[in-house]
N, C-alpha and C positions, 0 to 999 in steps of 0.2 A: 081499920087501915085504909079502907076505900075512900073514906070520907077525908081522910088527912090528905091523900093523893089528889083528889079533887080539888081541895083548898090550894095545894102547891101549885096545880096546874093553873088556877085562876090568877094567882099572884103572878106568874110567869107571863101568862097573856097580857095582864095589864101593864106590865114593865114594857113588853115589846110594842103595844099599842102608844104608850107614851114617849117610847124612843123614836118611833116613826114619825111622830107629830113634830117633834123637835127638829127631826131631820128635814123635812118639808119646809119648815119656817126658815131655817137657816138657808137652804137652797133658793127659797124665793128672795131673801134679803140680798143674797150675792147677786142675783140677776139683777134686781133693782138698782143696786150700786154701779153694775156692769153698764146698765142703759144710761144712767144718768151721767156716766163719764164719758161713753162714746159719742152721744148724740151731740154734745157741744163740740167736740173735736171734730166731727164729720161736717158740722156747720162751719166751723172755723177754716176747715180744709178746702172747702167749696171756692172755687176761683170767682173772684169779684166780678160781677157782670160789668162789661165795658159800657161807659157812659158818654154820651155826645160831648163835644168839647164846649166849655163855657161860652166862647165867643159865637158858637152856631146856635145859642137857645133862641136868639130874636128870630132867626130864619126858621127854626123847626117849630116856632110858635104857630106858624101859618102852614109850612110844607110838611111838618110832622103830622098833621090830620090826614086820615085816611080818606082817600076819594077826592083829594083836591085835584082841580083840573084848571087849565089855562083858559082864556076867552076863546081859543080855538078847539076846546074840548080834548086837549092833550093832558094826560096825567102828569101833574107836577108835584105829587105827594111823595114823601120819603119815609121809609121804616126807620127811624132813629137807631133802633138796636141792631138792625142788620148793618147799617152804615158804620155803626161804631165798630163792629167786629170784621169789617172788611178790610182788604189792604189798603184802603183810601181812609180809613177811620181816623188816621192821624193827621189828615189835612182838613183846613177849616174850608167853609163854604167858598169863601173869596179867594182861596188859594187857586182854585180853578174858574170860578165865575169872577174873573178880574174886573169887569167892567161894572160890577154891581157895588155901589157905595153906600146907598141909602134906600130908605123906603118913602113913597112908592118907587118901584124900580123904573128904568127907561123903557120906553116903549118897545125898543128893538134890542133884545138881549142875544148877544153874540154867542155863536155855538161853541162849546167847550171841545177842543181839538186834543185828541191824546198824544199827538206828536208835540204838543208844547213841553211835555216831560220825558216822552218815551220817543225820542226823535229817532234812535237807531232801529228800535223795533218797528216803527211805523213805516221807515224807509224800507225795511225789508219786505214788510207785508205787501207792498205795492209792485214788487216784482216776483211774488209768491203765487202759488195757484190760487190762494184764498184772496187775491185781489179781485178775482171776480165779484166777490161779494160787495164791493164798492164801499162807500163810506160806513155802511154797517158792519164792516169786516171784523172790528174789534169787538163790537157787542154780540156777534154772532157766537163767539167763544167764551167771552168774558162776562156776558149778559150786562145788566143794569150797572152803570158806572158807580152807582152809590152802593153796590152790593158785590163788588168784584172779590171773588174768592182766590185765596193763595193758588199758585200756578200748579202745585202738587194734586190739588183737588179738582183740576179741570180735566184733565185725560185719564181714563178713556171716556167718563160720563158724557162730557161736553161733546167729544167727538162722535158718539153714538146719536147724536140729535140729527146728524146729517149721515153718518156713516153706520147706520144701525146694523146691517149685515155684516160688514167687516169687524166691527166690534164684538158682535155676538160671536163670530167665528174665533177671533182672538180669546175671548174668555174661555172658550171651551178647549183652546189649544194648550200645548204642553207649556207654553210661555205663559198664557193666561192663568192657568192652574198654578204656576210657579209664583205668579205675583199674588195671586189670592191667599196662597200658603205663606205670605210674607217673606219670601226668598230675596233678599237684597240684590242678587244678580240677575233676577228676572227682568227682561225688557218690557218696555211701554211703547206705546205709539211713537215718541219721540226718539227712541234709541234706535229705530230703523229709518224713520222718515225725516230725522233731522231736527233741527231748531223748529220750534212751532211757527215762528215768525217767517221762516225761510223755505217752508214746505213746497216742494216742486212736483209736479205731476211725473209719474214714472216713467213717461216718455222723454222727458226732459234730460239731456246729457249730464245736467248738473244734479240731478236728484240722487240721494244715496241709495235709492231703490230702482235706480235705472239699471238696464241689464249689465252695461259695463261695470257699474260701480258695486252692485249688489254683492259680489264676492268679498269685497273690502268691508262693506257693512257687516256681512255675517261673520267675517273674520275677527271683529272687535271682540267677539265672545269666543268662537269656534277655533281660533288660532292662538288662544290665551291657554298655555299649558297649566296654569294654575287653576283657571276656569274648568277646563276639562277633568283636571284631577278632583277638584272640588266636587263636581257633580257626578263623577264616575262615569263619564263619557268614554266609551271604549274606542272610539274611531281616532286615530292619531294623524294629525295633520290633514283633516278632510279638505280644507280650502286650498292648501298648498298643492295637493294632489290634483284638485279640480282645475287649478290653474295650468297644470302641465297636460292636461287632457284635451281631446280634440274638441270637446265643448267650449272649455276654458280658453283656448286659443282663439277659437272662432269668435267668442265674445269679445275678446281683447282687440281682435281686428276689425270689430264693428259689425259683425253679422248679427242683425236683428233677429233672425230665425232661430239662431242656436240657443241650447238650453242653458238655463243659469239656475242658481239654487231654488228659486220659487217655482220654476217650471217642474221640477221633481218633487220638492218638498211641500210645495203650497206657499201661499203668502200669509194670511192671517190664521187660516186654520191648520196649522202644523202639528202633527202628533207623532209620538214615538213610533218606530217600525213595528212594534208588538200590537199597537192599536190596529183594530180591524178598518178604522177610517183613515188611517195613514196612507198617503200615496205611495210610500217607500214600504208599505207592508208587502210581505213575500207574495201574497195573492194579488196585490194589486199593481204590481211592478209592471207586468205586460201592458196593461191599460194604460199606465203612466208612460211609458215609453212609447206606446201607440199613439200618443197625442201629436208626435212629431213622425213617428215611424209606422204610420197606420198600415201601409201594406205589408211590411214585415212582421207586425204584430198579428196581422190576420193569417198570414202564411205560418207564423209559429204556432198559434192556436190550434191549427189543423194538424200539426206534427204530432209525433209520438210523444214529445216532451210537453207540448202544450195540452195534448189529451190528458196525459198523466197529471198534470197541474191542475186542470179542471176537475179531475176526478178526486182531488184532495190529496195527492201523493206530495208530502212535505219535502222529499228528497228529489223531486222532479227539477231539472235545471230551468232557471228563469232568465232573463236577460242579464242580469247583473252576475249570475254565476259564472257566465262565460265571457263577458264583457268587462267585469269589474264594476265598481261602484263610482267612486269619484274619479279615478285614474283610468278613464276609457279612452283608448287610443286607437288610431285608424289601423286597419288589419295590415298594412305595409310598413309600419313602425315595428322596429325590432323587438321593443319591450312589450309589444301588444299580446294579451292573452289570445288573441285569435289571430296572431301573425302566421303565416305559413309554416314557418319553421318552429313555431312552439304550440299550435294548437292542438296537435295530436297528444302530447305528452303532458304539458301543463293545464290544459283545458278539458279536453275529453278524457284524459287519462286519470284526472282527479276523481271521476265517478267511476270510469269503467276499470279502475284498477282498485277500487275498494272493495275489500273481501266482504265487508258487512253488506253492502249494497248488492253485491253479488249473489249473495245468499238469500237476502230478503226479497228480492225481486226476480231471482232466478236468471241474472244476466250471465252471459258467456264470460268466463275468468280469463280466457286466452287471447281477447282481442288486443288489447294493448301490447302484451309482450310479443305477440306474433308480429304486430306491425313494426315494433321497435327492432326486431331482428331481421325484417324483410329489407329488400334493396330500398324500398321507399323510406322505411324508418331509419335506416342507417344514413342514409343521405340527408334526411331531415335532421338527424341527431347532430350532423357534421355541418348544419347551418345552411343547407340548400333551401333556396326560397322558391324553386321551381318544382321540385319533386312533389308527388302526390301526397296529400295528407288526409286526414279523417274527412274533412269537408269536401275534397276533391271527388270522394266517391259517393258518400252518404248525403251530401248536401250540407246547406248552411242552416237555414231556418225551416226548411221544408224535408227534415228528416223523417222517414216513415219506416215501419217495420218492413223487413225484407219480404214478408209475404204479401204485402200491400201491392197491387199491380202499378200503383204511382210511383213507388220506391225506385230510386236510381240504382239499387242494388237488388232488386228483384231479378231473378234468374233470366227472365225474357229481356230485361234493360241491361244487363251486364256488357254485352257487346258494344252497346252504345256508350255506356259509362267508361269502359276501358278504351274503347276506340277513340275516345276524345285525346288521349296521349299516344295510345299504341295502334295506330292506324291498321284495321283488319283483324284485330284481336277477336277470337270467338267466332269468326266466320265459317271456320271448318270443323272446329270443335267446342263442346261446351266448355266455359270457363272453368266450372268447377268451383271447389273451395278456394277462397281467396286468403283467409287468415291460416297460414299454415306455418308451423314453427319446425324449423330445421333439426332442433336439438331435442325437444320434448313436444308432448300434445299429440292431438289427432292429425294425422295426415294421410296421403295417398299410401296403398300398400308398397309401392316401389320406393317411396321416400322412406318408410319404415325400415324396410330390407337394406337400403343404403345405411341408414342410421346404425342399425344392429350390426351390420358387417364392420363397420368402422370402429364402433365400440369395442368389438372384440379383436380386431386387427391391430389397432394403434396400441393398445397396452401390451399385447404379446410381441410385437415387434420391438417397441422400445425397451421392454423388459428383457428381452433377447439381448439387444444391443448393449444395454447397460451390464448385463452378466458376463456377456463374452468380453467386452473391452476392460471391465474391472479385473476379471480373472487374468487377463492377459497383461495387464498393467502391474498387478501385483506379483505375478510369477516373474516377470523380468526385472522388477525392482528388486526382489529376493535374491534372484541368481546375479544380477549384477555383473554379467560378462564383459570384460574390456573390449572396447571397440578396436576394431582393425581400420587404422587410417593409412592405406597405402597411396591415397590421393588419386586413383584412378577414376575415371567418370565414364558413365554410359549414357547415350542420347535416349531419354526415355519419351519425349514429346517434341516432334518436330515442329516447325512454325505453324502449319496448318492446323495441328492438334493444339497449339498454344492459343491460336487466335480465336477458336471455338470455345476453349476453356476461358479465355479473357472475356468473352461475351457473357458466358454464364456467371463469372466472378462479379461482373457489373451489374447484370439484371437481377439475379437471384436474390441478394440482400435487399435490394430496393423493391422487389415484388413482396418479399416477406414484410418489410417495414410498413410500406403504404397499404398492403393488403390488410395486415391487422389494425392498422390506423382507420381503415374503412370500417372494420368490424368492430372496433372500440374506440370511437372518436372522444370518449370523455377521459380516455387514460393519459397520465401525465405525459408520458412520452410522445403522445400523438399530437400534443398542443402546438409544436412548432410548425406543422403542416396545417393546424387549423388556422394560423394566422392568414393564410392566404385564400381561404374558403369564402369570404365574404365577396370576393371578386370573381373567382373561377373556381371550378371543382378540381382544386390543385392535387388532392390525392388520387382522384380517379384517373386525372391526366398523366401523372407521374406513373401510376401502376399500369396502365395501358401501355405507355411508352416504353417501360421496362419489359413487359410481355412481348412487344414487338421484337426488342433486342434479343431476349431469349429465344423466340422463334427463328430470328434470323441466324443466330449462332448455330441453333440445332441443324437448320436447313443447310447451313454452310458446311457442318460436319457431314451430314448425309452426302452432300454433293462431292465432297472431298473423297469420302470413301468410295463413292462411285465411279469417280474417274481416275483414281491413282490405285492401279493395280497392286503396287507394293505394299501400300498403306492399308489396303482392303484386308490383308492377312490379319489386321487387327481384330477383325470381326470374327475370323475363325478362331483365334486365341482366346476371344471373350465368349465362345458357346460354353454353356454348363456341360459338364461330364460328371459320370458317377464318382470319379475321383475327388471331386469336389465335396461330396458328402462325407467321403472317409476322411477326407483332410480336416474338415471341420471337427469330427469325432475325435481325431487324433490330437488337434490343438487343445481341445477341452481335457483330455487325457494327460497330456504332456503339462499343461497348466495347473491341473490338480495334482501333480506329482505321481499320477497312476503309471507313467511310463517315462523312460529317460530318453527315449528317441525323439529327436527333435522333427517335427514335420517338414516335408520338402515339397516344393510347389514349382509349377511351370512358370511361365512368363507372367501369367496374372493368376492370382490366387482366388480362393471363393470370395473373400471379401471384397475384392475389386469387382468381380464379376456381378455379385448381387447389387453393389452400388451402381455399376454402369446401367444394367437393365433396368434397375428400379427407378434410376433418373429418366431414362427413355420413356419407360411406361408412365411415369408421373407427368412428364412433359406433354404427352399425348393427352392424358386425362385433363389436365389442368387447361390445356388449349382448347380442347373441345367443350369443357364446361364454362370456360371463360368466354368463348365465342358465343355460347348460348345466353349467357349473362348480359355480355356486351351488346349484342344485337337482339335485344329483347322484343322489339317489334317484330322482327323475322320469327323469333321463337313463338311467340303468341299468336301470330298469324298462321303459322304451319304446323303447329304442334299443340296439344293439350296443355293445360296450365300445369300439370303435374311434372312436365318434362323441366319447366323452369325451376320448379321446387326442388326437384332431384338434382339439377346442375347447381344449384345452390349449396345443397347439402354436401354433394361430391366436393366441389370446390373448396368449401370451408374445411373438410375432415382431411382431404389430401394434402391442403396447405399445412395442417397441423402436422400430419405425418412427414411430409416432406422437411419442414423446418428442423424437426428434432432428429431426423435421421442425418441431416447434414452436421447438425451440432454434436450428436453422439457417435456417429459411425465415421463421417468423412474427416472431421477434425481430429479425431483419435489417430487415424491412420497417417495423415499429413502432418500433424504437430504434436500430439501427445504421447504417441508411441515413442517409448525410450530409444528405439533404434533408429528414429528419425528426428527426433527432438533436437533444436528448437522448431525446424520445419524442413518440409520437403520442398526443394527450390525449383523443381521439374517445371512448375508452372511459370517461373520467371525466364530460365534459360534453357528449359527442356532437358536438363541433365540431373542425374542422380548419383552419387558415390557408388561406384562397383561393390564396395565392401558391404553395401546393405543386402547384396544376394548372396554373400559368402556362406551364410549358414542355412538360410530358408530356401534359397534357388541355386544350388551349386551346379546343377546340370545346365541351367540357363546361363549361368556366368562362364562355365567352362565353352559353351557354344559362342558366346561373345567374344571370349579369348581366341578361338580358333578362327574366328572371322574377323579378327584384328579390329573389334568394334569398341574396345576399351581405350579411352583416350588417356594416355599417361599424364602425370603431374607436371607442370610446367617446372617446378623445382623439386626433385624427389627428397632433397636434403630437408625439405620442411616438414616431411611426414616420417616421424620417428615413433617407435612403440617405447615403452618404458624400459624394456630389456635390450634394446638395439635396434637395427634397422628393420625395415618392413619385409617379412617373410612373403615367400610365395603362397598363394591360397593353398590350403590343405583340403584334400578331397576326403570328407568324411561320410560321403554317401555310401550306401552298401553297394558291393559289388555287383 
């Protein structure tokens, strides 16, 4: 059995060996056939070598010999192959050497002039910068006339013979790399310098790379939207923005010292911003700007921002972060990022309002919002160009840490810094914290106490007013008692009271509108006032004028009461009494349906007394706090800084309380109360209907009747009730 297996295995191995031999023979045959087929095709596909023209054979018989020289030792030999492949290969010898007719040649051979055929080109060369090369200008670039290469093969190789450094820099640049990669949009020497025969010096006004013309040259590519899209260049309209900039306008006006494209990006060695060699690389920009602004660059590098940049902090602001890139404008221009009205919020605020940067570098998060809510910030948001901004206090390029003795905001330097605008500030007291928020954030204990007090007082007061008036309104609407229209009238306010009231009516709404417009300048309802702000501080002017009117009206009222004994009884009637508290409780009980007895009041009820004394108190508070803010130089000279902060907080919160009190409390009593709707006209003619007192103030009404102070209607027939004529007032008061 084993012998049989061995024989079978041998036969199998023999079959495999014979199959392998056949396979390799067939493979070798295929390769030989392929080679025999491809070699002739490749030979046939090769371009046929250019041959000299037939009529030139007699010339080349001599001049085609290597090393041939003239009697004067000048080389007059020609390489037939190179000549045949040159741009002049289609020309015969006598096409250029027109005075040579036979052999031997004339003793004097006329020099061939390129201008014979290339008139336009040579005429341009004579006025170009290459004219300095003289008669050899053409050969300097094109070489031997018998071996002139196509123009596309000349630059930049030929340019490098004279401009080696420039060509080397170009080849390493982003433009040169694009050209080497075969990018059809890649520029070459001629793309920027213009026609090779018309190249001018960069100092020549006609040169495409002259300062004034360079933006147009760069714009050929960088203002082409298709080009920008094709190459995914993220900068939109860079050249157009540059033309609008302070640099672009200066260059257009002929300022030879102003920066143009090549001053910032480089000339031949232009690199993308991410390349460490680029002049516009983040870390190189201070040095780039420092080429012109050397003193500023030196100051910046010593600042807290410059030190952070040198330490490798990528988020540290550099020149372009604050001034912009292509659209750099002067500080006085409205659109400038460093304009006095914009620098704080648009520029400084971009970093100092960033929560991520604040967490990463432990930056105080309250600086920008506290400035925005301050007097300075509100004025800046309103468009003021003279109010202090971040740079006014911290400096511009010389910003240092507050702990640095050189810093303008160092504690020892604050009196000088603040005193630049507020003479005498900090002379008697330490300035203290500057960035204080009246609404939130760290502040002086007094400011905190004011804040907490109003946070409790405002909602409690307004909540009470809403509850009181809503219950009163609903109760009167549900009961809907018919009105008595007897037509009698009572003098409620004489002329002196009305004049004071008119002053308040004129000034208070103006104060509210302009005051909140000062606080919220971006609000839509404040925009009409903002139209004037570019010329004058219109909101502040109107606000303070209205404040003067309010104070005059209040003082007039006080003088009136002090000199008129009879009207001075008004004050006595306005004094609060314990009965006012019981009246308030009785009103709530009656309106809730807990008692049927209607409350009875004297000449003035608790609601009128509360309003009057609240108005007088609010006027005093707003006047004092307003004066402290209005005359801030006086405040900062004679009081600590926290007094100004406290005045700001009080003025704001008291304004909120006063505004909503008038809307909720006063307007209900004189307009929306069903017993007086549509309006209590006492502020116009001083009179109110006597019937208003019929139910709520019967005792006072009877006193008026006894004193004959009720003015009868001019025509009693006009006043009828539904059931008949007007009845005499009924006395529903308890005995």
